[in-house]
C-alpha positions in Angstrom: 105.2 122.0 90.9 104.0 119.6 88.5 102.2 117.8 90.9 99.0 117.7 93.1 99.4 118.4 97.0 100.0 115.9 99.7 96.6 116.6 100.6 95.5 115.9 97.3 97.4 113.1 96.9 95.8 111.7 100.2 92.6 111.7 98.6 93.1 110.6 95.1 94.9 107.4 97.0 91.4 107.0 99.4 89.2 107.7 96.5 91.1 104.8 94.1 90.5 102.5 97.0 86.7 103.1 97.7 86.5 102.0 94.3 87.7 99.3 94.3 86.1 98.3 97.1 82.7 99.1 95.2 84.0 97.5 92.3 85.0 94.5 94.7 81.2 94.2 96.3 79.8 91.0 96.1 82.3 89.4 94.4 84.1 85.6 95.5 87.5 84.9 95.4 86.6 82.5 93.1 85.1 84.6 90.9 88.4 86.9 91.3 90.1 84.4 89.4 88.3 84.5 86.2 90.9 85.0 83.3 89.8 86.8 79.9 90.2 85.0 77.1 93.1 87.0 75.6 96.2 88.5 77.1 95.8 90.5 80.8 95.0 89.4 84.4 92.2 88.5 86.9 91.0 90.8 88.9 92.4 89.0 92.0 95.7 90.3 90.3 94.9 93.7 89.5 94.1 94.4 93.0 97.4 92.7 94.0 99.2 94.7 91.5 97.8 98.1 92.6 99.0 96.8 96.6 102.8 96.4 94.7 102.4 99.9 93.9 101.2 101.3 97.4 103.8 99.1 98.8 106.1 101.3 96.3 104.8 104.2 97.8 105.6 103.1 101.1 108.8 102.0 100.3 109.5 106.0 99.4 108.2 106.9 102.1 110.2 105.2 104.3 106.7 103.0 105.8 106.0 99.5 106.7 104.6 97.3 103.0 101.7 95.3 103.2 103.0 92.7 100.8 105.2 89.5 101.4 108.6 88.9 98.9 105.8 85.8 97.8 102.5 87.7 96.7 105.2 90.9 95.3 106.7 87.9 92.7 102.8 86.8 92.2 101.8 90.7 91.5 104.2 92.7 90.3 104.8 94.0 87.0 105.1 91.2 84.1 104.7 88.5 86.5 102.9 85.7 85.1 98.9 86.0 84.5 97.7 83.8 87.9 96.2 81.0 86.5 96.8 79.0 89.7 94.2 79.3 92.5 96.7 78.2 95.2 99.0 80.9 94.3 96.3 83.4 94.8 96.1 85.9 97.7 92.1 85.9 99.0 90.2 88.3 97.6 88.9 89.8 101.4 93.1 89.4 102.2 93.9 91.6 99.9 91.2 94.2 100.3 92.3 94.1 103.7 96.0 94.6 103.2 94.5 98.0 100.4 92.6 99.8 103.9 95.9 99.0 105.4 98.3 100.7 102.6 95.5 103.3 103.0 95.4 104.2 106.2 99.2 103.9 106.0 99.9 106.3 102.9 97.6 108.8 104.4 99.0 109.1 107.1 102.8 109.2 105.6 101.5 112.0 103.3 99.5 114.5 106.2 102.7 115.9 107.5 104.4 116.6 103.9 105.5 119.7 102.8 106.2 120.9 99.2 109.9 121.2 100.3 109.7 117.4 101.2 107.5 116.3 97.8 110.4 118.3 95.6 112.5 115.5 97.1 114.7 113.9 94.6 113.9 109.7 94.7 114.9 106.9 92.9 112.2 105.8 90.5 113.5 104.4 86.9 116.3 105.6 84.9 117.0 108.6 87.2 116.3 110.6 90.6 112.4 112.3 90.4 110.6 114.3 92.6 108.8 112.6 95.1 105.9 114.5 94.2 106.0 113.2 90.8 106.5 109.4 90.8 103.7 109.5 93.5 101.5 111.4 90.9 102.9 108.9 88.4 101.5 105.9 90.7 98.4 107.5 91.7 97.3 107.7 87.8 99.1 104.3 87.3 96.2 102.5 89.9 93.4 104.5 87.7 94.7 103.0 84.4 93.8 99.3 86.7 90.9 100.7 87.6 89.6 100.4 84.5 90.3 97.1 84.1 88.6 96.2 87.7 85.4 97.3 85.7 85.4 95.1 82.8 86.7 92.1 85.0 83.5 92.6 87.3 81.2 92.1 84.0 82.9 89.2 83.6 82.4 87.7 86.6 78.5 88.1 85.9 77.9 91.3 87.6 75.8 93.0 85.1 75.8 96.0 86.7 77.2 99.7 86.6 79.2 100.4 89.8 80.6 104.2 88.5 
């Protein structure tokens, strides 16, 4: 087994959700749309993008997803930078969807055993064990969590959250 237990996965996803909320504390929706002066994306997009990954987890676990097809197009990998405020979901809505996804993901992970985590699922170019895919997607969130810290500073929140 090259991946954490279902309990460890659930705890790590939950920890990430808490960190996202900590980084978002005190940010306005307008501040969440501030763009870096170089290639990248805004706080709002990063949170929405993390939700696209959570939805991938939920789909793999045969659970309902949180984002609409329209939102997925805005926040999915490879989408254009989010520069039009009218396209962006309100930050508070994204954070509420994050909480919903976190609850659903935790509930879906709880009953899984080692055999279920070892089950092959289609992700990328070849079938992989579900546990490996979930572990990768949890790591993917941590990559983007580092971006949120910098984007919080861009919004003028000169503090240290973590």
